N, C-alpha and C positions, 0 to 999 in steps of 0.2 A: 397623260401617266401621273398616277397619283404618288404620293410621299406617304410610306407605309411605316409603322411602327420600327422597323428594322432599318429605315431610312434616317430616323431622329439622332440629334445632336446625342442627347443623353443616352441611348441605346448603345451607339458605338462608341461612347466615353466607358461605358461599365464593362463591354465586352471586349473591346480594344485602345484602352488609353493612350493614347500619346501616338497610335500607331496608324491612327486611319486619315484619309487625305482626301482631299474634294478637289475635283477639276470643275469649271464653269463655263457656259458660252451666253455670249449677251448680245442681243437685239434692239437697236433703236435706243439703247440708255438702262435696258432693263434685264433682270437675270430672266434667259429663256432656256435655260437648262440645266442641270449637274448632274454629278457622278460622282458618288462617293466610295470608296474601297480602303483596304487595309494595302499597306508598303511592306515587303518585306525582302532581306536578301539571304540568298544561300550561296556561300562561296563568293563567285564575281557575277552571278546572276539575279536581276530583279525581277522581283513576282510583285502583281497585283492580283490582290483575291479578295471573300468575304471574310468576316471575322465568322468564328467557330459559332456554331448553332444560332446560325443566321441564316431564312430560309431563301430569302431573296434579297437583291439589291439593284443593281444596275442603274441607267439613266432615268433621271425625274425631268419632264419637259413640260413647261408650263404651257396652258391650254391657248390654241392657234386660233387666231380668227380668220375670216374671209371663207370661200369656197373650198370645198373637200381636196381639189385640187392643189390648191395654194398651202393648206393646211399641211396634207402630206410632204409637200416639198420642202415644206419649213422644217417639220420635225424630221424629216429624213437628214437634211441641212446640218442640225443641230445636233443630231448624234453621232452624224459623220464626225462634226470637228471634237466633241467630246472624246470620240477613239484616238484622234488623233495625238489628243494630248497625252494619252497613254502607250502611243504608239513604241516610245523606248525601251518597255519593259520586256524584259525575255518570255515572259508568262502570265496569261492574265485568264482568270478562271472566274465567272460569276453565273448565277442563276438570275434571270427575269420573272419580273412579277406576271403572271396572267393575264393583265391587262395590257402588258407590251405586246403589241403586234408588228412591229416593223424590223423585221430583221435584218433587211435588204443593206444598211449599213454595216453591220457585222459581217456579212457574207463579202460584201466588196473589201474590208478589210481583212480577209483572210481568217476568220473566226470558224472555225468548225462548229455546229449548230447539232446540237441532241435533245430531243423533247422530255419533257419531266413532269409526266401528267398529275393531276391532284382531282381532288371533290371539291365542289363547292356546292353550298346549302343556302338559299334565301331563306331567312327566318323571321323577315320583318312581316309578315301575316298579323292581322289584329289577334288572332285564336291561336292555341298551342294545337291546337286539336287537328288541324290539316296536317301541321309537321308529323305528329305521331303517327294519323292514317298514312303518311307517306313511305313510313317504315315498313319493311319487310314483315309479312306475318310472322317467320321462325323469330326473328330478331325482337318482336313486341313480348313474345313468349318467355326469351330468355333474359330480357329486362324485366320482366314480372316477377320470374322465378328467383332473379337477383333480389330484387327488393324484399321478397318475404326472407332473406337472409342477411344482406347487407343494409347498411344504412352510410347515405354518403354524407361525409363530414369534411369542413374546410380546415386545410391546415395552415398556420399561420408561421410555419418554421420551417424556411427552405432547408434547414439543415438535416432535418426529419427525413424531407423527400432525397436529399443528396446519399443520406446513408444508405436509405430504401433503395434506391435507383441503382448504388454500386454493389450493394447485397445480394442483388436479382441478377447482376453479370456474371455471378459464379466464377470470378477469376479471369472473363473475359477482359479484354483492355476497351476502356469506351472511346468511343470514338471522337470526344471532345474532353476539354479540361473539366473535371467536374468542379472545381474550384470557379469557375464562372456561373454557377447556378446562384451563388450568393451575391453578387453584384447585378446580375440579371434580375433579380427578383426584387432586391432593395430599390433599383432605380424604376422598375414597373409597377412597384408595390405603391410608392411616392406617388406616383401618378392615379393610382386606382386602374392599373392597367393587366391586373394578372390576377388569376388564382389560382391554388393547388387545392384539387378535392384528392380525400380519399375512401375508398368501398371498406368499409369497415363491420366485422361480424359483431355478436352479442358479446363475444368475450375481450372484446378489444383490439381484435388483429386485424391488419389492415391486409387486405388482400390484393389492391392495386392502387396506385394514385396517377394522376394526371395533372400537368399543368397545362394552362392556361393563358395566352396573353392575348390583348386585344387594340385595335387603334379606331380610327373614326369609321371602318367600312366593315372589316372582319374580325372575329375571335377564331383565334389560330389553335389549332391542337397541337400544342407546341412540344410537349414532350410526355411519352407515358411507360410505366413499366407496372410489371405487375411479378407476383412471388407464386412462380409455377408450382409449388409446393403444396400450397394451400388455398392458391386462386378460386373460386367460384370461375365456371364457365363463362358466367356473363357479368363478372366484375367490372371489365373494362367498358363493354355493352352500356352498363349502368352509367359508368362516368362519362363517356362520349355523349349518351344523350342529355348528361346534366348540363354539358357543354353548347347542346345545343339551346337547351332550356335558358339557358345563361345568354346566349347571342340574341334569342327572343325576346327577354327583359328590356336586353340594352339596344332593341332596335336594326340589329345588326346580320350580317350574313356569317355561317362557319364556313371556314378553312380547313378542310382535311389535312394540310401541309404533306402534299407531296407522297399520299399513303399509297400510291399504287407501285410497289416496289416488286410484287410478283403477283402471281393469280391467286394466291392465298388472302392475301391485304386486298387485292381487288376484290373479292368477292366479301369482306369482310367489311368493306366501306361502301361499296355499291347497294347495301342492304339499307341505308339509312336514309335513301332518298335523294342524294345529292347530285348533280350533274359532272361530267367531267371536263375539266377544263387546262388547258395547255400552258406549263410554262417552259421556258428551254435554258438549257445549260448550253454557254458560250465558250469557247475555248481557243486561246492563240498562242502557240509556244516558237520562240525563234529556233534555228538549227544548234545555237550555242546550247539554250536551256535543255533538247532532248539528250544532247551529248552528256553535259552534266548530269542530268537526271538518271542516265542509264550507269553511269561513271558510279553513283552515290548509291543505287542498286543492288552493284555486286558484291559488295561486303556483305549486305544483309541476306540475299539469297545463298551466297556459300555461309554464313552463319546458320542458315536453315537446315542446309543440307548436311553441314556437319552435326547437327542437332539431331536430324532423322538417322542419320548413320550411328551415330552413339547409341541412341534409342535402339535401334535395330541389333548393335552388337549385344546392349545390356539385355534384352528380350534373347537372344541366343543363348548367355549364360546360363538361363534359367533348364 
């Protein structure tokens, strides 16, 4: 089980400075496994979770020697010991890497498991042509048309990406704190493990932007945004293809990072020739957490209900 970019000290320091923790397991005097997470408290409940905009985390187990049965038993034992060390938390929530396959320790510890599929594309071929050939014909044509109007440019200033991303939310709330983009970019850029690209027209107007990060195995399709008021239909596809070209140039695979949220996303992603790989969301909650969580939700639900009623009353006045 590999150590990804999201497991690195510097990534966790950038996204959750002073708040991430680690539990470890040793066998024969050596580090056999570790589990990193962010710890926080809500009232009297203790929570174990991942940092924002971190795609997955979960246990990392050192390669085990011996026959298959021995290795499986050893891995199971190591993960079970790591989970025991966070058993005191009222709520634990994390997503496991697609390479993590032994869910038995989580199930035995009372975790609920939900599949979280993504697409992976092996870009380590000698030539780029087979990758292009693997695209759906319609997608190739969309990219060709986008190339006629747009140019792919690298963006060095993460603040321009953040402002573009926020503007394209059109007033909606971001699912993460946009202030985290700067430290994430700074940390990854210092190690030459990220790139932001924009699809720009002849007038210099950006139609879409994409943020890629990578480690020693995958280029991750990290964040994507487009201005739907001006964006060419192929702007994002063009940038996504540029990410595949990047992965090929680095001799890495490409991870679409859990892009199968709905059927439309599935149809868009599958057209790039990747194969489905499953990640798993694992969650465990105590009765105390569930009660406290429900209590905290009641005021928010009442506020939404009151807002809706006020809106209807104002509508009636018209």
